N, C-alpha and C positions, 0 to 999 in steps of 0.2 A: 446430580447436576441440576440446578431447573433454569428451565425456559428463558432466562432473562440472557446468560453465558451463549446459547446456539447460535446467538445474532453476530458472535465474532465471526464464525467457520465460514461466513457469508461475506469480510471482507479483503482475504485471502486474490479471490475470484473476479470482486469489483476491483480493485487496484488493479490486476491483472486485463480486464479488460480497459479502462480508462488508459490505460498506460499504452494497452496498440491501439487503441484507436484515433488515441491522440497525437504520439506518433504515424498511425498510415496515414494521415491525416498532413505529415510536413512532408513524408518524403513517399519514393518511388520504388527505391531498390529492395526488394525483401530483406536480404541481407544486413540495411543496414537500420528498416524496418526494428526485425528482433533483440541484437543489441543494441541500439540506442531502449528500446523498449523491454530488456533485464534493467537493465541500468536504470535510469527510468520509475517502475516496479521496485527495484530495494532503494534506491533513494526516496521514495512514499513511503516503505514498510518501515524503514531506519524510521522518520521525521516521525508518525506514527509512535512505533515504538519508543521513540525517544520521549515525547510529545505525554503517554499515557505514566511511563516512568517519576519528570518530573511533578505529573499527579496527583497521582499514588503517594511520592514522595509527601510533600502539598499537604496532603491530606495525615499520613501518618504523620506530623507533628505536629497536631495539636492535642 
């Protein structure tokens, strides 16, 4: 495993932190913050995975 692939291990904590901070700035109740943050985290990760899959597909077509 080369050094450039290790940067992707920081992606999950970064998405979780951004989701928590964004959601905590909108709501005050902790159960709501955890629920909405989890949903936002999953949506963000799904968008990143989907975008990566499309880029990989386009890159391998040529």
